[in-house]
C-alpha positions in Angstrom: 16.7 -18.5 2.1 17.6 -14.8 2.2 18.4 -14.9 -1.5 15.1 -16.6 -2.3 13.1 -13.9 -0.4 15.1 -11.1 -2.0 14.6 -12.6 -5.4 10.9 -12.9 -4.8 10.7 -9.3 -3.7 12.6 -8.1 -6.8 10.3 -10.1 -9.1 7.3 -8.5 -7.4 8.8 -5.1 -7.8 9.6 -5.7 -11.5 6.1 -7.1 -12.2 4.5 -4.2 -10.5 6.5 -1.6 -12.4 4.5 0.0 -15.2 4.8 3.1 -17.2 2.3 5.4 -15.7 1.6 9.1 -15.2 2.9 10.4 -11.9 -0.6 11.4 -10.7 -1.9 7.9 -11.3 0.5 6.1 -9.0 2.7 6.4 -5.9 5.4 4.0 -4.6 4.9 2.4 -1.2 7.7 0.6 0.6 6.4 -2.4 2.5 8.4 -4.3 5.1 7.8 -8.0 5.9 9.4 -9.9 8.8 9.5 -13.7 8.8 10.2 -15.7 11.9 12.0 -19.0 11.2 11.5 -22.2 13.2 14.9 -21.6 14.9 13.6 -18.2 16.2 15.7 -16.1 13.9 14.0 -13.3 12.0 14.5 -12.0 8.5 13.1 -8.7 7.2 12.5 -8.1 3.5 11.6 -4.6 2.0 9.2 -4.7 -0.9 8.3 -1.7 -3.1 4.7 -1.4 -4.2 3.4 1.1 -6.7 -0.1 2.2 -5.8 -2.2 2.5 -9.0 -5.7 4.0 -9.5 -8.2 1.2 -10.0 -6.4 -1.5 -8.0 -7.9 -3.2 -5.0 -6.6 -2.1 -1.6 -4.8 -5.0 0.0 -6.9 -6.7 2.8 -4.4 -5.6 5.4 -5.5 -2.0 5.0 -9.2 -2.6 5.4 -8.8 -2.6 9.2 -10.2 0.4 11.0 -6.8 1.4 12.3 -5.9 2.5 8.8 -9.0 4.6 8.2 -8.5 8.4 8.3 -11.4 10.1 10.0 -9.6 13.4 10.6 -8.8 14.0 6.9 -8.8 17.9 7.3 -5.7 17.6 9.6 -3.8 16.0 6.7 -5.1 18.6 4.1 -7.2 16.0 2.4 -10.6 16.8 0.8 -13.8 15.5 2.3 -14.5 12.1 0.7 -17.8 11.7 -1.2 -20.4 9.4 0.2 -19.3 5.8 -0.2 -15.6 6.7 -0.1 -13.0 7.0 2.7 -9.3 7.8 3.2 -6.8 5.2 4.2 -3.3 5.8 5.6 -0.9 3.3 4.1 2.7 3.9 5.0 3.6 7.4 3.7 0.5 7.7 1.5 -3.1 8.7 1.9 -5.3 6.7 -0.4 -9.0 7.4 -1.3 -10.9 4.2 -1.8 -14.6 3.4 -2.6 -16.8 1.1 -0.6 -15.4 -1.9 -2.6 -11.8 -1.0 -1.7 -10.9 0.3 -5.2 -8.1 2.9 -5.2 -9.4 6.2 -6.7 -6.9 8.8 -5.5 -3.3 8.8 -4.1 -1.6 11.4 -2.0 
């Protein structure tokens, strides 16, 4: 099972890898923990490359990820209809539809 999950994570990472300019993308490491029926847990680390124009994953639309004190993080004021989201080690500016427009 561990090999299958690791293989799936590697496939995801390879499919998500594109030749892009540094300012257009940033890498995010995501950790997923699975609990099996016997109670054992398995953790898989996935690497995701944020890209301008992609949709923000549903998990980051929760208010806990919204950055309201953007000046404390040296981020510029978002224009109307945009907001900052904190996703792992990155700050991501998204529009009202959840489209990534800027990555820090």
